[in-house]
C-alpha positions as CSV (number, residue, x, y, z in Angstrom):
1,M,26.8,5.6,28.8
2,F,26.6,8.1,25.9
3,T,23.2,9.3,27.1
4,Y,24.6,10.1,30.6
5,V,27.6,12.0,29.2
6,A,25.4,14.0,26.8
7,T,23.0,14.8,29.6
8,I,25.8,16.0,31.9
9,A,27.3,18.0,29.0
10,I,23.9,19.7,28.3
11,L,23.3,20.5,31.9
12,G,26.8,21.9,32.2
13,I,26.3,24.1,29.1
14,A,22.9,25.3,30.5
15,A,24.5,26.1,33.9
16,A,27.3,28.1,32.2
17,C,24.7,30.0,30.2
18,V,22.6,30.8,33.3
19,Y,25.8,31.9,35.1
20,L,26.7,34.3,32.2
21,L,23.2,35.7,32.0
22,A,23.1,36.2,35.8
23,R,26.4,38.1,35.6
24,S,25.6,40.3,32.6
25,V,22.2,41.7,31.7
26,E,23.7,42.9,28.4
27,I,24.4,39.3,27.4
28,G,20.9,38.3,28.4
29,L,19.5,41.1,26.2
30,I,21.7,40.1,23.2
31,S,20.6,36.4,23.6
32,L,16.9,37.4,23.7
33,L,17.1,39.7,20.7
34,S,19.2,37.3,18.6
35,V,17.0,34.3,19.0
36,T,13.9,36.5,18.6
37,L,15.4,37.8,15.3
38,F,16.0,34.3,14.0
39,D,12.5,33.3,15.1
40,L,10.8,36.2,13.3
41,T,13.0,35.7,10.2
42,F,12.8,31.9,9.8
43,G,10.1,30.7,12.2
44,L,12.1,28.2,14.3
45,D,10.4,24.9,14.6
46,A,9.5,23.5,18.0
47,N,10.9,20.1,19.2
48,A,8.7,17.8,21.1
49,I,9.8,16.6,24.5
50,G,7.0,14.3,25.5
51,R,3.8,16.4,25.3
52,L,5.8,19.6,25.7
53,H,6.9,21.5,22.6
54,L,10.1,23.6,23.0
55,R,11.6,26.2,20.7
56,A,15.0,27.9,21.0
57,L,13.2,30.9,22.3
58,D,11.8,28.8,25.1
59,V,15.3,27.7,26.1
60,V,16.4,31.4,26.2
61,Y,13.3,32.3,28.2
62,L,13.9,29.6,30.7
63,C,17.6,30.6,31.2
64,L,16.6,34.3,31.6
65,L,14.0,33.4,34.3
66,I,16.5,31.2,36.2
67,A,19.1,33.9,36.0
68,G,16.6,36.5,36.9
69,T,15.6,34.5,40.0
70,I,19.2,34.3,41.0
71,R,19.7,38.1,40.6
72,F,16.5,38.8,42.4
73,A,17.4,36.5,45.3
74,H,20.8,38.2,45.5
75,G,19.3,41.7,45.8
76,I,16.2,40.9,47.8
77,R,17.8,42.4,51.0
78,F,17.5,45.8,49.3
79,V,13.7,46.5,49.5
80,N,12.2,48.9,47.1
81,F,9.0,49.4,45.2
82,S,9.9,47.3,42.2
83,R,10.9,44.3,44.3
84,G,7.7,44.5,46.4
85,I,5.7,44.5,43.2
86,T,7.7,41.5,41.9
87,V,7.0,39.4,45.1
88,G,3.3,40.2,44.9
89,Y,3.1,39.3,41.2
90,L,5.1,36.1,41.6
91,F,2.7,35.0,44.3
92,M,-0.3,35.6,42.1
93,F,1.3,33.9,39.0
94,T,2.4,30.9,41.0
95,A,-1.0,30.5,42.6
96,S,-2.6,30.5,39.1
97,L,0.0,28.1,37.8
98,L,-0.4,25.6,40.6
99,R,-4.2,25.7,40.4
100,G,-3.9,25.1,36.6
101,M,-1.6,22.1,37.1
102,G,-4.2,20.6,39.4
103,A,-7.2,21.4,37.3
104,N,-5.9,21.3,33.7
105,G,-2.7,19.2,33.9
106,L,1.0,20.1,33.9
107,F,1.4,20.5,30.1
108,A,-1.6,22.7,29.5
109,A,-0.7,25.0,32.4
110,A,3.0,25.1,31.3
111,N,2.2,25.9,27.7
112,E,-0.1,28.7,28.6
113,A,2.4,30.0,31.2
114,R,4.7,30.8,28.2
115,G,2.6,33.9,27.6
116,F,3.8,35.3,31.0
117,V,7.5,35.2,30.3
118,G,7.5,38.9,29.4
119,P,6.3,40.3,32.7
120,L,8.3,37.7,34.7
121,A,11.5,38.5,32.9
122,A,10.9,42.3,33.2
123,L,10.3,42.0,36.9
124,L,13.0,39.4,37.8
125,Y,15.8,40.2,35.3
126,F,15.7,43.5,33.6
127,S,14.3,45.8,36.3
128,D,17.6,45.7,38.3
129,A,19.9,46.1,35.3
130,P,22.8,48.5,35.5
131,V,21.7,51.9,34.3
132,D,24.8,54.0,34.1
133,E,25.1,56.2,31.0
134,R,27.3,53.7,29.2
135,A,25.0,50.7,29.9
136,I,21.9,52.6,28.7
137,A,23.7,53.6,25.5
138,R,24.6,49.9,25.0
139,Y,21.0,48.7,25.5
140,R,19.8,51.3,23.0
141,Q,22.5,50.3,20.5
142,W,21.4,46.7,20.6
143,Y,17.8,47.6,20.1
144,L,18.8,49.8,17.1
145,I,20.7,46.9,15.6
146,F,17.8,44.6,16.2
147,G,15.3,47.1,14.6
148,A,17.6,47.6,11.6
149,A,17.9,43.8,11.1
150,L,14.0,43.6,11.2
151,C,13.8,46.4,8.6
152,G,16.2,44.3,6.4
153,V,14.1,41.2,6.8
154,A,11.0,43.2,5.7
155,A,12.9,44.5,2.7
156,L,14.0,41.0,1.7
157,A,10.4,39.7,2.1
158,A,9.2,42.5,-0.1
159,A,11.7,41.4,-2.7
160,G,10.2,38.0,-2.7
161,L,12.5,36.0,-0.4
162,P,10.9,33.5,1.9
163,V,11.6,35.2,5.1
164,G,9.5,36.9,7.8
165,V,5.8,36.0,7.7
166,A,6.2,34.2,4.4
167,A,8.6,31.7,6.0
168,W,6.3,30.6,8.8
169,A,2.7,31.7,7.8
170,H,0.2,29.0,8.1
171,S,-1.8,30.1,5.1
172,D,-1.0,31.6,1.7
173,A,-3.4,34.5,2.5
174,A,-1.3,35.6,5.4
175,A,1.9,35.6,3.3
176,L,0.2,37.5,0.5
177,D,-1.2,40.2,2.7
178,H,2.1,42.1,2.3
179,R,2.5,42.4,6.1
180,Y,6.0,41.0,6.0
181,L,6.5,41.0,9.7
182,P,4.0,40.5,12.6
183,A,2.8,43.4,14.8
184,S,5.4,42.6,17.5
185,A,8.2,43.2,15.1
186,A,6.7,46.4,13.7
187,A,6.2,47.6,17.2
188,V,9.9,47.2,18.0
189,I,10.8,49.0,14.8
190,A,8.6,51.9,15.8
191,L,10.3,52.0,19.2
192,C,13.7,52.1,17.5
193,A,12.6,55.1,15.6
194,F,12.3,57.0,18.9
195,F,15.5,55.6,20.2
196,A,17.2,56.9,17.0
197,L,15.6,60.3,17.6
198,G,16.9,60.5,21.2
199,S,20.4,59.2,20.5
200,N,20.8,61.8,17.7
201,L,19.4,64.7,19.6
202,R,22.8,66.1,20.6
203,S,24.5,65.1,17.4
204,Q,25.0,67.0,14.2
205,G,25.2,65.9,10.6
206,F,22.6,65.3,7.9
207,W,22.8,61.5,7.8
208,R,22.6,61.1,11.6
209,T,19.5,63.3,11.6
210,L,17.9,61.0,9.0
211,A,18.6,57.9,11.0
212,P,15.0,57.5,12.3
213,V,13.4,57.8,8.8
214,P,13.9,54.1,7.8
215,F,12.4,52.9,11.1
216,V,9.4,55.2,10.8
217,S,8.9,54.2,7.1
218,A,9.1,50.5,7.9
219,A,6.8,50.7,10.9
220,A,4.2,52.6,8.9
221,G,4.6,50.4,5.8
222,L,3.9,47.2,7.7
223,R,0.3,48.4,8.1
224,H,-0.4,47.4,11.7
225,R,-2.9,50.0,13.0
226,T,-1.9,49.5,16.6
227,V,1.7,50.4,15.6
228,W,0.4,53.5,13.9
229,A,-1.4,54.4,17.2
230,M,1.8,53.8,19.1
231,M,3.8,56.2,17.0
232,L,1.1,58.8,17.1
233,A,0.9,58.5,20.9
234,G,4.7,58.8,21.0
235,I,4.7,62.0,19.0
236,V,1.9,63.6,21.1
237,V,3.8,62.8,24.3
238,V,7.0,64.2,22.9
239,A,5.2,67.4,21.9
240,F,4.3,68.0,25.6
241,T,7.6,67.0,27.2
242,D,10.6,67.8,25.0
243,G,10.4,70.6,22.5
244,A,13.9,70.0,21.0
245,L,13.0,66.3,20.4
246,F,9.6,67.3,18.8
247,R,11.3,69.7,16.4
248,R,13.5,66.7,15.3
249,I,10.5,64.5,14.8
250,L,8.6,66.7,12.3
251,P,11.1,66.5,9.4
252,C,11.7,62.8,10.0
253,A,8.0,62.1,10.0
254,L,7.6,64.2,6.8
255,L,10.4,62.3,5.0
256,A,9.0,59.0,6.2
257,L,5.6,59.9,4.7
258,I,7.3,60.7,1.4
259,V,9.1,57.3,1.5
260,V,5.9,55.4,2.3
261,A,3.9,57.3,-0.4
262,A,6.6,56.5,-3.0
263,L,6.5,52.8,-2.0
264,V,2.7,52.8,-2.3
265,L,2.9,54.3,-5.8
266,W,5.4,51.6,-6.7
267,G,3.0,49.0,-5.1
268,N,0.2,50.2,-7.3
269,A,2.2,49.1,-10.3
270,S,3.7,46.0,-8.8
271,S,2.4,43.0,-6.9
272,N,5.5,42.8,-4.7
273,F,4.5,45.6,-2.4
274,V,1.4,47.0,-0.7
275,G,-0.6,49.4,-2.8
276,E,-3.1,52.2,-2.1
277,E,-6.1,49.9,-1.9
278,E,-4.4,47.7,0.8
279,F,-3.4,50.8,2.8
280,G,-6.9,52.1,2.6
281,A,-8.3,48.8,3.8
282,S,-5.9,48.7,6.7
283,A,-7.0,52.2,7.8
284,S,-10.7,51.6,7.5
285,N,-11.3,47.9,8.3
286,A,-12.6,47.6,11.9
287,D,-13.3,43.8,11.8
288,T,-10.3,42.8,13.8
289,W,-11.1,45.4,16.5
290,E,-14.7,44.3,16.7
291,W,-13.6,40.6,17.0
292,R,-11.3,41.6,19.9
293,V,-14.0,43.6,21.7
294,N,-16.6,40.9,21.2
295,G,-14.2,38.2,22.5
296,W,-13.3,40.3,25.6
297,Q,-16.9,40.7,26.4
298,E,-17.5,36.9,26.1
299,L,-14.5,36.1,28.3
300,L,-15.5,38.7,30.9
301,D,-19.1,37.5,31.1
302,G,-18.3,33.8,31.1
303,S,-20.3,31.5,33.4
304,D,-17.1,30.4,35.1
305,Q,-16.4,33.9,36.5
306,N,-16.9,34.4,40.2
307,L,-15.5,36.7,42.9
308,A,-12.4,34.7,43.4
309,S,-11.6,34.5,39.7
310,V,-12.2,38.2,39.3
311,L,-9.8,39.1,42.2
312,F,-7.1,36.4,41.7
313,G,-7.7,35.0,38.2
314,Q,-8.7,31.7,36.7
315,S,-6.5,28.6,36.6
316,M,-3.6,28.6,34.2
317,G,-4.1,26.4,31.2
318,G,-7.9,26.7,31.1
319,G,-7.8,28.1,27.5
320,W,-9.8,30.9,26.0
321,L,-12.9,29.1,24.7
322,R,-15.8,31.4,23.8
323,I,-18.5,31.9,21.1
324,D,-17.7,34.4,18.4
325,A,-20.5,37.0,18.3
326,K,-20.6,37.2,14.5
327,S,-20.1,33.6,13.3
328,H,-21.6,32.0,16.4
329,L,-18.8,29.4,16.3
330,L,-16.5,28.4,19.1
331,D,-13.3,30.4,19.2
332,D,-10.2,29.5,21.3
333,A,-7.8,32.2,20.2
334,P,-6.0,34.2,22.9
335,P,-7.6,37.5,23.9
336,H,-5.1,39.6,21.9
337,S,-4.7,42.1,24.8
338,E,-2.0,42.1,27.4
339,Y,-4.3,43.5,30.1
340,M,-7.2,41.1,29.4
341,T,-4.8,38.2,29.5
342,E,-3.4,39.3,32.8
343,Y,-6.8,39.9,34.3
344,L,-8.1,36.5,33.3
345,R,-5.1,34.6,34.7
346,V,-3.9,36.6,37.7
347,G,-7.0,38.7,38.4
348,L,-7.5,42.3,39.3
349,A,-4.8,41.9,42.0
350,G,-2.1,40.7,39.5
351,L,-3.2,43.2,36.8
352,A,-2.9,46.1,39.3
353,M,0.6,45.0,40.2
354,I,1.8,44.8,36.6
355,L,0.2,48.1,35.8
356,L,1.9,49.8,38.8
357,F,5.2,48.4,37.5
358,A,4.5,49.4,33.9
359,L,3.3,52.9,34.8
360,S,6.1,53.7,37.2
361,P,8.6,54.9,34.5
362,L,6.1,57.7,33.5
363,K,7.6,59.7,36.3
364,L,10.6,60.1,33.9
365,L,8.4,62.4,31.8
366,R,7.9,64.8,34.7
367,T,11.6,64.7,35.5
368,A,12.5,65.5,31.9
369,L,10.1,68.5,32.0
370,Q,11.8,69.8,35.1
371,Q,15.3,69.3,33.5
372,D,17.1,69.6,36.8
373,M,19.2,66.5,36.4
374,A,21.6,65.3,33.8
375,F,20.6,61.8,32.7
376,P,20.5,60.3,29.2
377,D,17.2,60.4,27.3
378,L,14.8,60.6,30.2
379,A,11.9,61.8,27.9
380,I,12.6,59.0,25.4
381,W,12.3,56.3,28.1
382,G,9.0,57.8,29.2
383,V,7.8,57.9,25.7
384,I,8.9,54.3,25.0
385,T,6.8,53.3,28.1
386,V,3.7,55.0,26.8
387,M,4.1,53.4,23.4
388,V,4.5,49.9,24.9
389,L,1.4,50.4,27.0
390,I,-0.6,51.5,24.0
391,Y,0.5,48.3,22.1
392,G,-0.7,46.2,25.0
393,I,-4.3,47.2,24.5
394,A,-4.7,45.2,21.3
395,Y,-1.8,42.7,21.5
396,S,0.1,40.7,24.1
397,I,3.4,42.5,24.9
398,E,6.3,40.3,23.8
399,P,9.4,39.8,26.1
400,E,11.6,42.0,23.9
401,S,9.2,44.9,24.6
402,Y,8.7,44.0,28.2
403,A,12.4,44.2,28.7
404,L,12.2,47.9,27.8
405,L,9.7,48.4,30.6
406,G,12.2,46.7,32.9
407,F,15.0,49.0,31.8
408,A,12.7,52.0,32.2
409,N,11.9,51.0,35.7
410,A,15.6,50.6,36.6
411,I,16.3,54.0,35.2
412,A,13.3,55.6,37.1
413,S,14.5,54.0,40.3
414,N,18.0,55.3,39.7
415,V,16.8,58.8,38.9
416,H,14.6,58.7,42.1
417,A,17.6,57.7,44.2
418,R,19.8,60.4,42.8
419,R,17.1,63.0,43.4
420,R,16.9,61.9,47.0
421,E,20.7,62.1,47.3
422,Q,20.6,65.7,45.9
423,A,17.8,66.6,48.3
424,Y,19.8,65.3,51.3
425,D,22.9,67.1,50.1
426,R,21.0,70.3,50.0
427,V,19.7,69.7,53.5
428,L,23.2,69.1,54.8
429,S,24.5,72.2,53.1
430,G,21.8,74.3,54.8
431,D,19.3,74.7,51.9
432,T,16.1,73.6,53.6
433,E,13.7,75.0,51.0
434,L,13.1,71.8,49.1
435,S,10.2,70.9,46.9
436,S,8.2,67.9,47.8
437,D,9.2,66.3,44.5
438,A,12.8,66.2,45.6
439,V,12.2,63.9,48.6
440,V,9.2,61.9,47.6
């Protein structure tokens, strides 16, 4: 009797959670960021349900996907570019998953499908989020809180507390490497630096101007070269799209370099923080990049590749088994590239769809250059998109970063619709000399 009551209670709670997430994207974002923060801080253990191991993050992911499906089904009657991409990608993913269940078993296919929560949530849930000025400011605020909390976790880990990587690392070497947070967390911190820049662009005051400095310092100090490349790419894009924002970046970057240099000097005299030697090794060591490239080549040239797998992907749950080119030993680690993972499981067709979705917000950079429409932080959302895409070259893009691509797509769609409305208003008012950009 107790088991039945408990089951009904759990199902009721789950249904209520899905209902709340379906009604409010902000609640969904808060849930995702909160559980991700606890996972990155303490390393939440997975609970086994039969052969399936579930974490709290998996429960949130599942609720987001169910809520996203409800939201998508509710709005399917309004056809647009994003929904067309979503339908096509869902077809490719479902086909790979079903093939995987038949060929590799339910649990193997389901466990590997976890890696596709990010694009699915972005397509189904976040890409149709409300994008009025207040909603965008709230999304940005929650990410800034999330990034500030991650900076705090890194600081506590540097002070010797067992949080961050030290709490869940599988080896002492990983904990002693002074990379207190994984690359996914450092990437979010770097993105928050640009959010802080954009939100403070119209504000005055010394302290508000310095708000991005802790984020830049933390992102640089965590020593993930891909994150360094992200920030450099963001600065370059800003230089060509928003002069006012670029002028704000320069003093922040200089101050952040001073902070990092001071910490390195302190690290030279202390074992609690990274020193000059470790920074030099991070900048010059190309072993991990070579390992990635060699693994990609092995996976691309595998004997199980054929025309069908190239176009539509291999079965979900087949694993990533290959021979390491240096050690000549078997390696089953994931490819460490979002685009390679997509290609291998949903093929060129699925990869093309997710790239079309991810690249779509770049039109915000052109709109920001034209500056003919008042809309909050257009350039920043375009820059964020570029940075996330750079990160995906060497790592899988995590759901909290994919959510930003979803928001950016929602903003781009909204801006596009408003531009069309303005174009038609001009036509109705007798101004027929319209640029092609206004009606495309």
